N, C-alpha and C positions, 0 to 999 in steps of 0.2 A: 498391516497399519497405514489410513492415509497420512500424507506427508503434509507441511502446510511450511509455507517462506513467508515470514511476515518481515516490513520496513516501515522505515518514515519517511516522509519528504522534507525531515527538519533533520539535523545535525548540533543544532543548540544544546546545550544545557539543560536537564529542568525543563526540556520541550515536552509540553501537554499533548505534544502527539504520541511521542515515544513513550508515555504514560496508556496513550492509548492502543499503543503498539502489544506494551506487556501485559495490559489486561485482556486481549485479543489472544494474547500467549496462553494466558490460566485457562481461558474461557474454552479454546481448542483443543489444550491437553486434556482438559476436565469430559469433553466431548470424546477422547480417545484416539487423536492425533498427534503425531509426531511432529512438534515443531521446531523449525529452525528459522531463529531470529537474529536477523544481520543490522549490519549498520553501515548507512551509504557512505559515511566516512572512510571506510575500507574498501573503498573502492573508486579512489582519485581516478579522474579523466577531465580531459581539457573538456573546453566547449567545443561542443561539434561543430567541425567544419570539413567539409567531403575533401580539403585537401589534405588535412591532418589523415583524415581514415584513409586516402590513397597513398598515402606515406607509409604510414601503421597504424591501423588499430589498436586501441591502447587494451592490454592485455586483460586490465581491470572488467573492460565492456566483455569480454569472450567469456571471462569468469562469472561475471552477474547473470550474463544471457544462459548458460547452462544451469545456473542453479535455478533460475525463472522454468527451465525446462525441465528440470529432474525433482520438481514439487508437483501434488496433485492440484494443491489451493495456494494462490499468491495473496495475502490482505497488506495493503497499503494505506498506510494513515499519513495525511499529508494536511497541511495548514493551507491558509489561504494568503496571499500575497495579489495587493490590489485585483481583488475579484478573480485571481487567476491560480493555475498550478505553481509552485514554488522554483525557480529556476534549477537548483540541484536536481530534483526530478523528471522534470521536462528533459534536464540532460541526459540523465542515466535512461530514460525513457528511449530517447532519442540513439544513442550509441546502440542498448540491446537492442531497436529495433532493426538494426542494419545488418545483426549477425544470422546465420543460415545455419541450421533448419531456424525457422522462426520461434523462439522462445514464450512466442503467445499463445499456440496454438493446443497446448498440452492440458494447463491449470484452470482452474473454476476463481475467478478475482472478486475478492471483496474490497472496499473504497470507504473510507472513513476520516472522522475530520475533527478536529479541534480547535476551534477560535475565541478570541475573546471577545468578539462578537455577539448578538444574539441569533445572526442567520448560520453560525456555527460553519462553516465552510460549504456553504451549498452550492456557490458559483462556484469553488474549485470545484466541487465535486464533480457537478456537470461536465465541466469542461476536460477533466482525464477519463469519467467514462467514454466522452465521446471518442477520445483520443485512445483510449484502449480498446473500443471497439471495431474502429478502422483499422485498427492492426490486427484483428484478428481475436482480442481478447473475447472470451465468456465473463462477463462481468453481474451477479446476483444483482436479482431486482434492489434491495434493502441499501440506502446507503445512510450512514453514519452523520450526519451533519451536527456535530455537539457544541452548543455556546449558552450562554457565556461560560468561560475556562475555569474564572476564578470559583464558580459556584457550580463546575459539574462533580468534581470528586471528592471523596471522604480523606481521611488519614491513610487508608490503608492503598489510595489508589482505587478505591471501585467505585461506581458511579452512585451519585444518590438519588436521582429523577426516574420514578419505577418507570414512565413512558422508554428512556434511555436505555435502561436494563432489559426489557421487553424487545427493542429492535435489537439489539447486540444478539441476544439469544434466538430471535429470528434468524440475525444474519450467519448466525454459527451453525443454525440448521440445513440453513440454504447451499452453504459452502460444505457442508459434509453431506447434504444430499442432491445436491445438482451435479452432473456428467455431463463431459463431454462427448459421451456417447460409446 
């Protein structure tokens, strides 16, 4: 059975991106995937600094990198901060990118995000795709840029707009059918 690791670049309570992560968990499970849903708050790491790295890499960075290595699929839900990737996610990716062997060369990655604006994290997702690709990740073509957030979900945490539902189904198909070879 394929395995998936899901996470959100937001640790805020009632985060729309955590809702997207939960939704993707359900969709991936329905597709026959064993899902491991994590919270980045459980992986405390200082702001990346090569001086700190020389002294001692945080244990959380090694644990997180091992999780990324040990799954077939990684799905990241991310908010957008000032048109870019939030610092929490940038820091986590930076720390784990320094781990060997590379935690980016096994899984197939999916990325999506929810924001209050009508562009739905599309700028953040563009930056995230570029960063992940540069470290060797295979990111599926479909991007889930969803907004405005206040109008996106129903009372059950499912998406209202049929086009978003189709894009999510397309991403689940890509994540379960693409392969690193």
